PLY file of the C-alpha trace (Angstrom):
ply
format ascii 1.0
element vertex 325
property float x
property float y
property float z
element edge 324
property int vertex1
property int vertex2
end_header
-35.29 6.23 -19.63
-32.31 7.69 -21.45
-31.63 6.22 -24.87
-28.53 4.08 -25.01
-26.31 3.93 -28.07
-26.82 1.13 -30.55
-23.39 -0.11 -31.69
-23.17 -0.85 -35.39
-20.38 -2.96 -36.93
-20.12 -0.55 -39.88
-18.90 2.90 -38.75
-18.85 4.09 -42.36
-22.58 3.42 -42.69
-23.24 5.40 -39.52
-21.07 8.25 -40.77
-23.03 8.43 -44.01
-26.33 8.44 -42.14
-25.07 11.20 -39.84
-24.02 13.35 -42.80
-27.48 12.90 -44.35
-29.19 13.91 -41.10
-27.06 17.04 -40.81
-27.83 17.99 -44.42
-31.53 17.62 -43.72
-31.13 19.75 -40.62
-29.94 22.69 -42.73
-33.50 23.58 -43.70
-34.62 23.43 -40.05
-32.23 26.26 -39.17
-34.43 28.74 -41.02
-37.52 27.90 -38.98
-38.32 30.36 -36.18
-39.46 27.85 -33.55
-36.58 26.80 -31.25
-38.17 23.58 -30.09
-38.69 22.45 -33.67
-34.96 22.83 -34.34
-33.98 21.04 -31.13
-36.24 18.06 -31.83
-35.00 17.85 -35.41
-31.40 17.59 -34.17
-32.07 14.67 -31.80
-31.67 11.90 -34.45
-28.26 13.32 -35.44
-27.24 13.49 -31.78
-28.11 9.81 -31.28
-26.42 8.84 -34.53
-23.22 10.57 -33.44
-23.23 8.55 -30.21
-23.77 5.37 -32.19
-20.84 6.26 -34.42
-18.55 6.84 -31.44
-19.50 3.57 -29.74
-19.04 1.65 -33.01
-15.34 2.56 -33.20
-14.62 -0.35 -30.84
-16.19 -3.50 -32.39
-18.96 -5.18 -30.43
-17.01 -8.44 -30.45
-14.36 -6.68 -28.32
-16.70 -4.79 -26.00
-20.44 -5.32 -25.79
-21.35 -2.47 -23.46
-20.26 1.05 -22.51
-18.19 0.00 -19.50
-16.31 -2.59 -21.57
-15.65 -0.04 -24.30
-14.18 2.40 -21.79
-11.70 -0.10 -20.33
-10.89 -1.47 -23.81
-9.95 2.06 -24.86
-7.84 2.70 -21.76
-6.06 -0.65 -22.18
-4.96 0.41 -25.65
-3.26 3.47 -24.15
-1.91 2.53 -20.70
-0.07 5.28 -18.79
-1.35 7.83 -21.36
-3.37 10.84 -20.24
-6.87 10.40 -21.69
-9.45 13.20 -21.81
-12.88 12.44 -20.43
-14.38 13.52 -23.75
-12.61 10.58 -25.39
-14.32 8.18 -22.99
-17.62 9.93 -23.64
-17.23 9.27 -27.38
-16.28 5.60 -27.20
-18.78 4.79 -24.47
-21.70 6.24 -26.39
-23.63 7.10 -23.21
-24.18 10.14 -21.05
-23.20 8.37 -17.81
-19.68 7.51 -18.94
-18.09 9.12 -15.84
-20.07 6.86 -13.51
-19.10 3.77 -15.52
-15.45 4.83 -15.34
-15.68 5.16 -11.58
-17.26 1.69 -11.37
-14.30 0.30 -13.30
-11.95 1.96 -10.84
-13.67 1.25 -7.53
-15.93 -1.74 -8.09
-13.98 -3.70 -10.70
-10.45 -2.98 -9.54
-8.90 -1.25 -12.54
-6.05 1.12 -11.61
-7.56 4.25 -13.18
-6.42 7.61 -11.81
-7.66 11.15 -12.37
-6.18 14.58 -11.77
-8.01 14.64 -8.44
-6.46 11.31 -7.44
-2.95 12.50 -8.26
-3.38 15.59 -6.12
-4.59 13.49 -3.22
-1.61 11.16 -3.67
0.72 14.17 -3.55
-0.76 15.13 -0.18
0.78 11.98 1.26
4.25 13.35 0.58
4.05 17.01 -0.43
7.84 17.37 -0.41
8.67 13.87 -1.63
9.52 12.40 -5.03
6.05 11.13 -5.89
5.17 13.63 -8.63
8.55 13.05 -10.32
8.12 9.28 -10.24
4.66 9.43 -11.75
5.85 11.96 -14.33
8.40 9.45 -15.57
5.67 6.81 -15.94
3.02 8.89 -17.69
5.18 11.50 -19.42
3.32 14.40 -17.81
3.26 16.38 -14.60
0.56 14.62 -12.52
-0.27 17.85 -10.70
-1.23 19.48 -14.01
-3.65 16.72 -15.04
-7.25 17.92 -14.96
-10.02 16.35 -12.86
-11.73 15.05 -16.03
-8.58 13.40 -17.40
-7.77 9.75 -16.76
-4.70 7.49 -16.68
-4.64 3.70 -16.51
-1.47 3.15 -14.46
-1.53 -0.66 -14.43
-2.97 -3.00 -17.05
-3.93 -5.76 -14.63
-7.13 -5.92 -12.60
-7.45 -6.25 -8.82
-9.31 -9.57 -8.52
-10.41 -8.85 -4.95
-12.24 -5.71 -6.00
-15.76 -7.15 -5.51
-14.94 -8.13 -1.92
-13.38 -4.73 -1.27
-16.41 -3.00 -2.76
-18.85 -4.75 -0.43
-16.63 -4.21 2.62
-16.12 -0.52 1.84
-19.83 0.12 1.48
-20.48 -1.68 4.76
-17.86 0.38 6.61
-19.12 3.65 5.11
-22.41 3.16 6.94
-20.72 2.79 10.34
-20.43 5.66 12.75
-16.94 6.87 13.55
-14.19 9.06 12.19
-12.57 8.78 8.78
-9.37 7.57 10.45
-11.23 4.80 12.30
-12.87 3.60 9.08
-9.57 3.59 7.19
-7.89 1.63 9.97
-10.74 -0.90 10.09
-10.50 -1.42 6.33
-6.72 -1.80 6.35
-6.91 -4.29 9.23
-9.32 -6.37 7.15
-6.72 -6.36 4.38
-3.41 -6.85 6.19
-0.63 -7.59 3.72
-2.66 -6.49 0.69
-2.13 -3.53 -1.62
-4.95 -1.02 -1.24
-5.32 1.77 -3.83
-5.74 5.23 -2.37
-8.89 5.57 -4.45
-10.55 2.95 -2.27
-9.63 4.84 0.88
-10.94 8.07 -0.62
-14.26 6.43 -1.45
-14.41 4.84 2.00
-13.90 8.29 3.53
-16.92 9.60 1.67
-14.67 11.76 -0.52
-13.43 13.65 2.55
-10.53 15.79 1.36
-8.08 14.89 4.14
-8.26 11.09 3.92
-4.58 10.84 2.86
-3.51 12.82 5.90
-5.56 10.55 8.16
-3.93 7.46 6.63
-0.50 9.01 7.22
-1.38 9.83 10.83
-2.09 6.15 11.47
1.63 5.56 10.84
3.21 8.72 12.21
1.06 9.28 15.30
-0.51 5.96 16.20
2.21 3.54 15.15
0.35 1.35 12.67
2.73 0.07 9.96
0.86 1.69 7.08
3.44 2.12 4.33
3.56 3.65 0.88
6.15 4.01 -1.85
7.31 7.25 -0.24
7.56 5.99 3.32
10.10 3.26 2.67
8.46 0.71 0.38
9.86 1.43 -3.10
8.50 -1.92 -4.27
4.91 -0.67 -3.96
3.13 1.01 -6.88
2.48 4.73 -6.56
-0.73 5.61 -4.76
-0.98 2.30 -2.90
-1.28 1.80 0.87
-0.14 -1.36 2.63
-0.64 -2.43 6.25
2.33 -4.69 6.95
1.06 -6.17 10.23
-1.95 -5.96 12.49
-0.06 -4.41 15.38
1.11 -1.02 16.56
4.74 -0.12 17.05
6.14 0.86 20.43
5.34 4.46 21.42
8.99 5.54 21.08
9.12 4.27 17.48
6.10 6.25 16.33
7.81 9.62 16.04
10.53 8.66 13.56
10.17 11.12 10.65
9.49 9.54 7.28
12.57 11.09 5.70
14.77 9.57 8.43
12.99 6.23 8.03
13.68 6.18 4.30
17.31 7.27 4.84
17.98 4.38 7.26
16.27 1.77 5.09
18.19 2.95 2.03
21.50 2.97 3.91
20.93 -0.61 5.11
19.90 -1.80 1.65
16.34 -2.52 2.80
17.68 -5.56 4.68
17.85 -6.69 8.29
21.36 -5.95 9.51
21.26 -9.12 11.67
20.18 -11.78 9.18
20.11 -10.06 5.79
16.39 -10.71 5.27
14.57 -8.42 2.83
11.01 -8.26 1.56
12.07 -10.20 -1.52
12.59 -13.17 0.81
8.99 -13.34 2.08
7.83 -16.98 2.13
4.81 -18.72 3.68
5.55 -19.93 7.18
8.51 -17.62 7.72
7.72 -15.31 10.68
9.86 -12.60 9.11
7.35 -10.50 7.21
8.45 -6.86 7.37
11.24 -4.49 8.37
11.31 -2.13 11.35
13.71 0.47 12.69
15.47 -0.06 16.00
17.12 2.51 18.29
20.76 1.59 19.01
20.66 3.80 22.09
17.24 3.16 23.55
14.72 5.94 23.42
14.28 5.52 27.18
17.99 6.34 27.51
17.52 9.54 25.49
18.36 7.89 22.19
17.53 10.23 19.31
15.37 9.61 16.25
18.33 10.16 13.93
19.79 7.99 11.20
23.00 7.49 13.23
21.00 5.98 16.08
18.76 3.71 14.00
19.28 0.38 12.26
17.04 -1.84 10.15
15.82 -5.12 11.62
13.29 -7.69 10.49
10.29 -8.01 12.81
11.68 -11.22 14.34
15.05 -9.76 15.30
13.43 -6.51 16.45
11.20 -8.44 18.84
14.20 -10.49 20.03
16.30 -7.39 20.73
13.53 -5.81 22.78
12.97 -9.00 24.78
16.70 -9.19 25.56
16.69 -5.52 26.60
13.69 -6.10 28.88
15.48 -8.99 30.61
18.57 -6.85 31.20
16.52 -4.04 32.74
14.89 -6.42 35.24
0 1
1 2
2 3
3 4
4 5
5 6
6 7
7 8
8 9
9 10
10 11
11 12
12 13
13 14
14 15
15 16
16 17
17 18
18 19
19 20
20 21
21 22
22 23
23 24
24 25
25 26
26 27
27 28
28 29
29 30
30 31
31 32
32 33
33 34
34 35
35 36
36 37
37 38
38 39
39 40
40 41
41 42
42 43
43 44
44 45
45 46
46 47
47 48
48 49
49 50
50 51
51 52
52 53
53 54
54 55
55 56
56 57
57 58
58 59
59 60
60 61
61 62
62 63
63 64
64 65
65 66
66 67
67 68
68 69
69 70
70 71
71 72
72 73
73 74
74 75
75 76
76 77
77 78
78 79
79 80
80 81
81 82
82 83
83 84
84 85
85 86
86 87
87 88
88 89
89 90
90 91
91 92
92 93
93 94
94 95
95 96
96 97
97 98
98 99
99 100
100 101
101 102
102 103
103 104
104 105
105 106
106 107
107 108
108 109
109 110
110 111
111 112
112 113
113 114
114 115
115 116
116 117
117 118
118 119
119 120
120 121
121 122
122 123
123 124
124 125
125 126
126 127
127 128
128 129
129 130
130 131
131 132
132 133
133 134
134 135
135 136
136 137
137 138
138 139
139 140
140 141
141 142
142 143
143 144
144 145
145 146
146 147
147 148
148 149
149 150
150 151
151 152
152 153
153 154
154 155
155 156
156 157
157 158
158 159
159 160
160 161
161 162
162 163
163 164
164 165
165 166
166 167
167 168
168 169
169 170
170 171
171 172
172 173
173 174
174 175
175 176
176 177
177 178
178 179
179 180
180 181
181 182
182 183
183 184
184 185
185 186
186 187
187 188
188 189
189 190
190 191
191 192
192 193
193 194
194 195
195 196
196 197
197 198
198 199
199 200
200 201
201 202
202 203
203 204
204 205
205 206
206 207
207 208
208 209
209 210
210 211
211 212
212 213
213 214
214 215
215 216
216 217
217 218
218 219
219 220
220 221
221 222
222 223
223 224
224 225
225 226
226 227
227 228
228 229
229 230
230 231
231 232
232 233
233 234
234 235
235 236
236 237
237 238
238 239
239 240
240 241
241 242
242 243
243 244
244 245
245 246
246 247
247 248
248 249
249 250
250 251
251 252
252 253
253 254
254 255
255 256
256 257
257 258
258 259
259 260
260 261
261 262
262 263
263 264
264 265
265 266
266 267
267 268
268 269
269 270
270 271
271 272
272 273
273 274
274 275
275 276
276 277
277 278
278 279
279 280
280 281
281 282
282 283
283 284
284 285
285 286
286 287
287 288
288 289
289 290
290 291
291 292
292 293
293 294
294 295
295 296
296 297
297 298
298 299
299 300
300 301
301 302
302 303
303 304
304 305
305 306
306 307
307 308
308 309
309 310
310 311
311 312
312 313
313 314
314 315
315 316
316 317
317 318
318 319
319 320
320 321
321 322
322 323
323 324
């Protein structure tokens, strides 16, 4: 079993001991046998780990995983090198513990890989610029072994999500089917893209599959870039467990955002917005409606679309169906 670091409340004592070990190692350098030199260096290697893990007092963090999140919480939205987490964790498996914090314990930790996958959701959109303003760096230049804690609060449903994700991963079916099943189990909840990536077995095109659920199959899967500016970056949200009408599925995202912005993200009939969501109110999300019906050759253009809450959208379509009969 790999040796784990032994935190000491006195970093200065550990530093002194490390210096003494390195001085003693000087005489080993002149010996011809390689293995002798390697074995002589092991105590200094362990002492250095102990020194790194002691920089965060044990009363604040009693284990490697706690030290990692304690360090990230001190520097939220800052780009942190993986080597920094290696030092404060004091263990060799620091990357796995960081991933556990992200996926299993619900901390909003992102890497350079995550940012690139987020950019795939809107390659021509404003996402990189928005993140750049938050973290003070170009997210597409962040390395795979660099980390950013975007939000300082924890997702309390992470344990439930973790168990559900692992159950779905074992099922047969496509990546898109698994993502849809997971989102339908979490209607109305914010789902980090990292969870969808893990669910997809790290398949590289998971973001595209999530987008296709909205653009091709009509599921109201929304992101910050697709008309939900209130959502955090990198989060997916299934607004309702229902598909839109076939003629509404081909509205381009840029047109969708243009119409929502023009209408102030409010229903043009009743003025309802997402800020007005209350328990018991059937109005839960906004949809786009064709002024000239798609069946009557109405175009998917901003001039032919208006914003309606789900209640008024359903009412309009029922009235139109009666008139056609």
